[in-house]
Every structure is written in C-alpha cells, then in structure tokens.
N, C-alpha and C positions, 0 to 999 in steps of 0.2 A: 503492500498500499504506499502510497506517496500523497501528502498532502502539503498545497503550495498554494502561494498567493496569484496563481491563473490558472484559468484551464488548461491554455496552450502549453503550459512549462508542466502540468501534471500530466498532458497526455504524453509529451515529448520523453519526461521521465519515466512513464510506465512502459514507455517503447523499449526503453534501454534495458527495465528489468524480463522485460519478455524477450530479449535477445541475448539473455545470460549474463548483463551486466549486474552488478552487488549495487547495494544502498548508496555507497559512495561515488560509482559511474552516475546512478541515476541523477544524485545531487548537481554534479557538474553540469551533467546536463540540463539541468531543469534552472539552475541559475543561470548558464548562456544566455537559455530563451528566456528568462525574467528580465535579463539588461536589456533585449530588445524591446518584450512587449510591456515592461514595466519600470521603463528607465527612469521614471521618477523617483525609485526606490532604493535601487540598488543597481550595481555593473561592475563592471570589468574596470571602472575608473575609481571604485571606491575600495572597500576592506567588509572583513568577517570573521565569525568565529566560528568552529567546527567542531562538535563532539561526536567521536564515533568508536562503536560498540561492534568489536570483532569477536562473533560468536565462536570460532574453533578456537582462539586463545583466552577470551575472557580480557582482552586487554580494553580498556576506556582510554583513548587517546583524544586529547585535544589542541587544536591546532589555532594560532593566532596568525591572521592576517590582517591587524589593524593597521590604520595609515600611521606614517612616521612623520615629524615634522623635518623640514628641511634644514641645512645646516645656519640657514639664516636666521632661524626660527629664537627668540629671546624671551624670557617671562613677561618683558614688559610691550609685547607685541599687539596687544589688544588696549592700551591704552592710548588716550588721546595728548595732544600734548601739553595739556593739564593735570596729566595723573589719573584722569578718570577714564571707566571703562567704556568704549563706543558701544552702541548699539549693536546686539546681536542681527538682528536683521541688516544692519550696515555690514556687518563684519564678514556676513556669510555669503555675500554675494562677491563673485569676482575672484582674484588671486589668494587674498590673503589667508583665507580658512584652508586652502587645499592643501592636503597630505598625501604624499608616496603613496600611490595605490598598492594594496597588499592582497588584494584577492585572488590574482592570477596565482602568486608565487604559492599563498596557502592551499590551493587547490590542488597546484603540481605537487606540493610536498606530500599531502595527503595521498595523494594518486600512486606517487611511487611505492608507498608503504602498503597500499590497500586496494588500489583499482585491479579490476579483471581486464576490463574490454581496453583496447588501444586508445591513449590518449586523443589522437586525432579523430576516432569515429564519436569520440562524445561530442565533438563540436557541430557534427555536420546537420543536426539537425537545426541550430540556431543560424547556420551558414545558408542553409536553402529557405529558412523563414524570412531573413532578412532581405534575400535577392527577390523573393516571390512576393513578401508582402504579407501585410496583417492589418484586418480593422482595428481601429483605436477604439478601445472600450468606454464603456462609459466614464467609469470611473479615472481614465488617463484625460478624457475631454474635459470633465471639470476642472482637474487640476490644472490643466493647461491653460483654460481660462482665468482661473484665479491667481496664475504665477503673473503678475503683474510686470516684472522685471525681467521675465525670460526673455524676452524680444531684444535686451540689452546686447546680447552676444551675436554677432552676425550668423554665426553657424546653426546656433538655436532658433534664431528666428526662421530661419530658410528652412528648418524640420519641421516645427512646428506650429507656423503659422502660415497661411495661404499668401499669396502675392499681395495681395491687398491689406495685410496686415492682421485679417481677422484669425483666430485661433482655430485649428483643425477640429473638426467636429467628429462627435461618435461616429463610427462605421467608415469612417474615411478611410482607404487602403493605404498605409504607409510602408514605404521601402526603404531599406539602408544598406545599401553595396556598398559604402564606406567602410559600415559594421562588419558587413561579410568580408570583406578583405583584411580588416584588421584579423579578425577570426581564423580567418584561413591562414595567415602568416603564423601565428601562435599554434594553431592546429599541426602545421608542417614543420616548423623549427623550434616548438617548445617555448617558453616564457621568455626566453632571453631576445625574441623578437619582438617582444613588449617593451622589456628593462634597458635594452640596447636598441640604438640605428635608429631609426626614422621615427617611430611612435616615440620613443622617450625622449626624443628632441622636441616634438610636437608638444608635448605633454610640459616640458620645461619652457619652450615659447611662449604657450598659452599664457602659463602662470605668471611667468615675468614681465611679459607684453601687454596682457588686457589693459584695457582703458578703466576699469572696474577694480579699484585697490590692487595693482600690481604687485607681487611679493617674488622675491629670487626663490626660485628653485632650479639647483643647476642639472645637467643630465647626470653627474655623479651622484647626486642626492639619490637618484631614481636606480641606476645601475647596482648600487651598493645595497638595495631594499635587502632583509632578509625575514621571511617569514619565519616563524618559531614553533616548535613543539614543547607546551606548557604541561606542566603535572595539574589533574583534573582536581577539582575540589568536591567533596563526598561528605553527605552526612546521613546518618542512620533516623530515618522518620518513622515513628510506629513500627510498622511490620515490614519497611521499604529502607532501600539506599537511593538517595537522589545526589543525582553527579550533574556539575555543569563547568562553567569556564572560568579558570580562575584570572588574578590580573593579567594585563592591564584591564578588564572587563570585571566590571563591580556586578555584573548579574548574578554571577553563579554565588559568591558569599553572599552579599545582601537578600538574594530570595533564600537562600539554605538560613540565614539569620532570623529571618520572620518566622522559617517553618520551625526551628530550632526554639525560637521564645516562645509560638504557640503550641508546641508539643506539652508545654506543663498546662494546658487547657485541654478539657475533654470536648473538642470540636465535633466528636460524633453524636452528642446529645442534641446539637443543635438541629432544630428545625426550620431548615431553610425557606421552608414556604409559608413559615409563619411572621408575622409584624415583631414579635419579641425576639424570634431567632433571627431574622435579619437583622434587627437592631444590635444584639451580642454580636453576629457575625462582623459587623462592619465596624464597631468600638473596636474588637480584640485586632482584627485586620490594618487598622488605622493607627493606634497605639503600637504593635509589633513592627507597623512599618517607619514609625515616627523613630523608634530607638534603633533601628539597623540602617535607617538612613543618615542617622547622626553619626554612628561609627562610618559610615561608607564615606562620607565627606570629607574626615578627617584622617583616615587611615590609607585608603585606597587609592592608588596610581600605578603607575608604570614599574612592575618590579625590578627592572633592569636601573631604574635611576632611585627608587626609594624604598624602603624595608617594609614590606607589609608584612602585619602579623596575621597570616591568613589560617594557622591553625590555631592560633590562640583565639580569634574573632569567632569561630566554629566550635571551641571548646566546649563540651555540655555543661561544666559549672560555670564558666562566664554564662551562657545563655540563660541557665537557671537565675543566675543576679539579674539578669537584663529583665527577665521575665516578671521579677518579683518587682518591679518596677511601675508594672500594670496594676489601676485599680479598676475594678469590675464595672464601679458605679460613678467613674469621674475619668474624663478624659485632665491629661495633663502637662497639654501643650507641649511647647517647643523644647526638646531633650537635647542633655548634654551628650557628648561621646563618652563610653566607658573606657577602662583602662584592662585592657586584657592581656593578662600574661607578663613574665618579666622581660621578653622581649619588645615590648614595647615602649618605645625609650623616649616617646612624648607624652608629656602628662596634658590632657586637656584642660584647659582654664576658661574656655567658652565656645559654645556652638559656634559651627562652622556654617558660613553661605555658602552654598553652590551655585553656580550658574548655569548648569547644564539641564534645564527643562526647556528643551529646546526644539530642533527638529525630530520630526517623528516618520520620516519618510524610509523604513526600512521593511525588509522583506525576510520571511522565517518557512523554513523546508523542512519539514519530518519526513522520516522513511524509515519503514522496517521491510527487508526481503524476504524470501521464501526460506532462507538458511536462518531467520535471526538475526542477521546483522542491521544494524541502525545508526541513523544518522539524525543529529538536530544541527540544523546551521541558520545561523542569523547573519545575514548580507545589508549591508547599509552604503549609501552615500550621504546621509545626514538628512538636511532639511530637502524639501519637496524640490526633485532635479538639481538637488547639490550646490555645488559653486555658480550653477546656470553656464558653465563655459563646456563647450562642447568638442571635442575634436577626435577624429578618425572615425565618427560615428558612435562615440561614446559620452556620457558628462562625466565631468571630474566631479569630486567629492567637494566639501567643506568641514570634513571632520576635525580639523584642528580647532573650530569653535565649541570643542566639547573642553579643550583648557577652561581653566579658571581664567576669566579676564583681569581679575584682581590677584596678583601674584602672591599675594602674602597675606598672613593672619598677624597683622599688627608689624614685628619687625621677624616672624618666623615665616619661613616659605611654605608655602601650601604643596601638597604631595602632588596635586593636579597641576601644577604651573606648567607654564611651556617653555620648552627647553630645544636646543636642536638636537636631532634625532630621538625623541621622546614619542610615546604613542600617547594620546590622551585616554582619558579615562572613559569605558564605555559603560552602557546599562544594558548592553545585549545579553539577554539570558536562555541561549539555547542550553536545556535540559534532557536528560534521560533518566527512568526510574527503575528501578529493579527490585523483582521480588525476593524473598529469603532463599530461595533456591539459584539466586544470581541471575536468572529469566530477567531480559530487558521486558517490561510490560507497558513502557509508556515512553513516547518523546513529544515536545511540547517546546514552544516559544513565540515572539510574536514581536512586530514592530510597535512604535509607539515612544520613542524618547525614554527619558528615566522613568515614564509609566510602565514601563517593560518589567520592570520587578514586580510590580502590585501586579500588572495581568496574570502574569506566569504563578506568582503565588496564589491569588485566587481562583486560577484553574486545577491546582495541584490541590488545595483543598477541597475543592467541590468534587474531584474526582474520587480522592484517597479516602477523605473524611466523611463527605455527603452521599458517596456513592453515585454521584450523577453520573448520566451516558454523556460521553466526553464531547458531543456538540452541545448539550444541555450546559455543561458546565463554561464553555465557551462562551455561548451565549448569555451566560447569567451576568447582571450589570457589574459593572467596574467599579472598585471602589481602591484607592491607590492613596499612600501618604508619603511626602519626601519630606516631612519631620515639622510637624506642628499644625498643618491644617490637612481636613480631610477632604480628598476629592471623589465625588459623586456623579456616576455619569449622567450627562444630561438628557432628560428626557424619558430616564429609566423609572420604574416602580417604585425603586429603592430611595426617590426624591421625596417620598410622601414623608418619610423618616427623620425630613431635615428638622423640625422644630422640635422633637424630642432628644436628637442629637445635641443639638445647640444648648438644650436645657442642663445636658450633664458636660459642657464645658467645651462639646467640639466647635472648630472655626470649618466652616464648611466652605467650599469651592467648587463650581461646577466644573463636570470632567468632560471637556469636549474633546478631546484626543482620543481616537477611534484606536481601539485594538485591532489586530490582523491575527491573533493568535490561531495556530496550524498545528494538530495534533493527531497522535495516533495512541489506542489505548487496548491493551491485547487482554481479553479474557477467555473462559473455557471455550466461548461458541467462535473465536477467532479473531480478526482486527477487526477495531471500529474506529473510526476516522472524523473529523471534526474541523471544520473550516469555519472560520468567523464570519458571521451573516452581514456584520458591518463592512465587510470589504468583497472584493469578487473571488476568493479561492474557493478550492474545490478539494474533496479526497477523491482520489481513484484506486482500485483494487482489482485484482483477479483471484 
C-alpha cells in the first residue's frame, strides 16, 4: 500500500511495487512525480527526511536530506540594518532563504543501501509525465492564484501563468520538458549531474543574481553537500515502539516527548465522541505540547553544530517529571524548558521564543510493501512554491527561514541560529510504529510547518489509544500547541468547547493550517490506508 499526497504519485508508486520494487523504490518514484504535479510542496530543489524499516534485517535507518546554509550564511543574516528581524514573508521570497538542496543525495544514499530496482528506472514515470503533461489540480490552481508574488520570477511566471498574466486554471495541461531533461540527466548519470556542472551553476546563479534578495551561494556550496545517515529516535509507548527522525529534525523527539508525557495518563478511558472526552483530550494534548515545545525550542538544533541531549529528553524519568507539571483542571500557560540529565550543559533561565511557525507546503509519503518493508518520508520546499525561484524546471526551497531570525537569547546564542554549513531545525515528523513482536504496524507523517508535530501526535493517540480507524484518526479535528496557546482547527466541531477551555485558562487561537496526513495501519485484516481529506491525497493498494 502507498498513501501519498497526489493520485498520480500514488499510481506511479504502486506500479513500481507491482514491478517488484520495494517500499524505498516506490517512495523515490512517488516523490519525483510529486516534484512535478505538486511543485508547491516539495521537490528536488528542496530536502526531506526518510525513515526506512528493512524487514529482513530489522534495521530502522533514518536519512537526513535537510538543506544546508551556504558559506555566506551568518547568525545575523535575517536582521535589518537596525538589528531587528526582517519579516518572514519578505525573507522567504528570493535568494536569501535558499538552502543547498538535499533531497536527491538523500534518496541516492538510501537507494544504495536498500533499493532493488535500477536507479534509472525509478525516474521514468516522472520523466514521461513531464513530457506528456498533466492536468493542474484544483488545489494547485488555488495556490497559484493566491501566490501573489510567484510571478516576480520570470521562469515561475512563464510556467504557472498565461501569456496575459492570469494564473493557469485547474484542468490546464501543464508540460515541463525542462524538468524531464533534468531528471534524465540525474537518471543516467546519478546525482553528480545535479550537484556539479550546469545544474549546480544554474542554482548558484539563480540564488546569487535574482533581483529579489540575492544571496551568495557558490557552486562549491552545492558540490560539497552531504546527505547523512542519522541514528533514529525511539520511545516505548504502552504496547508499542515508536521511532522517528532525530535532529536536525525536531519532529521525532518532540512528538515522542508529547507521547511520553501523555503515557502517564489513561487516554484509553477518554470517550472522544463525547464533549467531556474531547475537552480532556484537547487539554492534555495542549499541555503536553507546550511542555515538549519549550524543550524543543531551547535544545534542538543541528547536531553537527550543537550538543542535543536527545536521549535525556526522552528519558522515562525526565518525562515523568514533565508530566507532573500538568494540572488536569487548569491550563498553566507558557512553559519553561526543563533540565534533562547531566549532559544538558545549559540551564534554562527563560522561555525561548521560536520563529518557525511558518511555511506549510510540505508532503508526506507512507508505504508498506508486500514483504513488510516500510517507508515514512516527509519532503519539503518550505512555504508554498518555496523561494518562488525556478530553474531547470523545478523550484528552489526557502528552508533557511527555518533558522531563528533573532540569533541570541540575550547574550546566549540560540541552538537554531544560522551558520555556514548548518542545517536549520525542522518539524518534519516521519514516524513508524512497531508492535511487541517487532512488526511494523503503522507509518504516518504530515505537512504543516511546526504544526506537523501536533498533527502526528494526535493521529498516533487516536489510533493507538482510541482505536480509531486510521482514516477517522486522520480526519479527527486537529489540536496543536507550540507552548502557551491552544490551536483548534477552524470550522471543526471542537470549536464548540472553546468557552469551556477558556474558563480553565487556555488561550485559544484558530488553526487554519491544513494537515496533509498520509498513513497506513496494519491489523489482522490487512493494510488500512488513510489520506487526509483536507488535501488531495489517496491511499492505493493491491
């Protein structure tokens, strides 16, 4: 089964499975098709994180394809002449926010270790579709229409807009021969065709010479990019083991912290179909989210630059102490970060502000093949259409705007300040769940900026604690917290309880960011797929 963000990508991935490819092969093909048909969300001009379970060895491998800052980057790069942060919406358009893309090198690294079909063959569906053309979906058409700065880049303008300047409408057949040529080069020659030569020079030129906030990115910055294999982060949760991506993604640790804190409460007794049950669930999810985000914002950054106390943050005793800070009858507002273990060499003195509740254009792929191998992969170019800069048929990311714009807490450098060669902290949360026998029973993830963590935590609780069908769990209204404010999905039935939540001290904000959860759950009957009804994804199986 494959659950992915666009029907064409799902069909392409399923065909790879039918041809004898494994879950990783199918994920590569699906992501390349998504780069074409869902260009606003992810692509080869961006990055991602991949969690892979190999059934024959039992290995859980996690791959880091996060973008890196060029050598020109520095902690003050997002400050104006007066030392104040520039507006995120300004910084995210043009060259300033572009990081060196990591997606293709990550996919190549994973394929060398786990792929079954030939690398070249995995590119053919996207190449053929780019030449033949595909109809613009309703969602892509809406996003083109609302992206009022997309036409500032000449290449983006000619691709997404008509000759008269009007946005191309749903159903319009879009061909992308330039993208087909780019993919053909990478298919035939490997990723060196992307990271060296004409493509690398085009990326460097576009970032450095755009009329919109140009920034220095050298060909050397691109040539020296390295995708990395990282240790997974895992936590026993009741009857299961849940594993995800470690830093520089904060998604794995923070999602697991939320669950580890909630493990001290009997969530199975909550009747989610009742008002009292919903009230208790929202309160607990919000308070656990606040505690986990306080730690996230203070401790988690690129582990190649800062010491991240990953194991201490997930220590059972520490999470028990954090859970003691939840009052079942009262919301306790903005939380301080804790002090996890002796290796945490910094003592929190103040809540840490984070500036990364930003772009939400990301995608997620969940796959389990017939042998039991599993993929959970989240990929992104950050905001919708990334930097809006388009070269060689693909869009460049704006992921550097995930760094903290204010580089310091007083005189103390933030763990997520910008530096040359550094990877910005991410919230992408690709997760796998295993039963007591070590069998993978669930793969899940979502787009949604820093709300991803809350979307995934809610879905895990809904399936594992409330025994909801995965589609119902995904479609359950979303509730998130980034520390101090409870975000409740706008227009959902949960909004009815806002007055009661305010009475116990919650500050409420409407949640307008759309999740795009895609997941698979395994039970005695087989594979059950779920794709978020808020977007256009689908789950397909044989």
